[in-house]
C-alpha positions, 0 to 999 in steps of 0.5 A: 500500500502506498504511503499517504502524502498530504499538504498542510500549513505549519502551525507550530515550530517550537519543538526541535526537529518537529513541526505541527502541521494542520491539514484543512479540507472542505467537506460538503454536508450530505443533506444541506449541500453547504461546504464547511472546513475540517482540519487535522493536526499532525506532528512531522519530523523536520531533520534540518529545522527548515520550515517555519510557522505559516509555511506550506509543506508536503508531508509523507507517512512514515514509521512511528518516531515517537508517541505522536510523530508519524509523518516526515517533512518532504519539502517546503512548498511555499515560504510564509510571507507573514511579518513579525510586527512585534519584532519590527516595532522593537527594532525600530524603537531600539534604532530610534533610541540609539540616535 
């Protein structure tokens, strides 16, 4: 049986070599026909810590590496374009105070 390959978004990168990836899919309600979202969270092994929060990644099913980790990171499809506003403000404030 082939291994499952999923695409999701990194929700957390606080652990070393582990990423929490959320996979969101849209489901059609059987009676009303309205579409709604369901999400699933997986822990994936990222050997080189190359992904960050907000990145779109591809993960593949693997052998169990720990109690919760059952997926491996294959590649980063798209880097996040989100900006850390708090870090920008802190950098601006420290630059203006040193003048």
